[in-house]
N, C-alpha and C positions, 0 to 999 in steps of 0.2 A: 602820753600816759593812759593806761587802760582805766576803765570805770572801776571804782572801789566796789567791793561786795555789797555794801550798804546802798550805794547809789544804783547799782544794777538791780537790786531787789526793788527799790523804790520805782524805777522805771518799769519793771515788769508789772507792778501793781497799777501804775498810772496808765499803761498801755493795754491792760487786760481787755478792755472792750473791743480791741481789734481782733482778738483771737490769739492764735499761737505765736506769741512774740518770743524770739530767742536772741541772746546776745552772745557774740563770740569775738575773741581777740583776733586782731589782724593789723599788721603794720604798726604795732605799738599803740594802737587805739582799740576801741570796742565797736564792732559793727552791730547795728540793731536791725533785726530781720523779722519779717512777717510774710507769710505766703511764699517763702523762698526768695524774697527780694529784699535788698537793703534800703530801708527807708530813713535810716539815721546813722549817725556816728557819735560816739562819746569820746572826748579827750579831756583829761583833767576834770572829770566829773561835770562836764558841760555838754549838753545835748545839742546836736545840729540835725536838722531835718533836710531831706533831699528837696531841691527846688528845680523846677524847669519852667519853660515859658508859659505853660498852662496854669501853674499854681503860684507864679511869682507875685501876682496881685494880692493873694491871700496872705503872703508872707512879707508884705511891704514893710511892716513894722520892724522886721528883722534886719532890714538894710542898715539900721543904725549901728550894727556891729559888723566887724569884718567877717567874711565867710571863712569856712575852714580852708586852710591853705598849707602849703609846704614849700620849702626852698629847694630849687634844683638849678645847679650851675649858676648860682648867684642871683637867680630870679625867683620871685614869689609866684607860685602857681595857685590860683584860687580854684577851689572845688565847688561843685554845685550843692553844697550843704551849708545852710544858714543857721546861725545860733538861735535857739528857741528862747524868747524872752522869759525871764524868771517868773514874771507875773502869771504866766499861763499855768504854772503848777498850782496856783490858787483858783484857777478857772477850769475845772475838769472838762466841761462841755466844749469850751473853746480849744483846750489842749487837744482833745480827741479829734475835733474838726481839723486842726492843723496836722495831726498825725495821719488822718485819712487822706488829706491832700498830699502829704509826703509819700504815703503808700501808693497812691494813684500815680504819682510821678515816677516812683520806683518801678512800677509795672510798665509804664511807657518807655522808660530807659531800657528795661530788659527786653521789651518787644523790638525796639530799634536795634538792639545788639543781637537779636535773633536767638535769645536765650530762653529756655523754658524756665518757669519759676523754680523748679527743683534744682536747676543748675547753680543757683545762688548768684 
């Protein structure tokens, strides 16, 4: 399920310190983009940030929740997006630190895939 209009606006406000954040529908979810790369995904008004080996320690707390996943041929496929703990919405500085870590991971993923940031 995509982000509600209210939740999307809330996220834009929370993520404003990052700069030009945009949200767009994709695959029945909402992608969260900044600098042309996807740093997060929203499904059912729950935010997930991109995780990789370099920022995994920052997001250790998020391991308490299952990562974003989908079913394919009877198997569950985990994605590299971890649920943002609700408490971070009351801790704006820490929330932005997590968002910056997710954005850095998104840039690393884009670089590995040989994509320019504008390619999305």
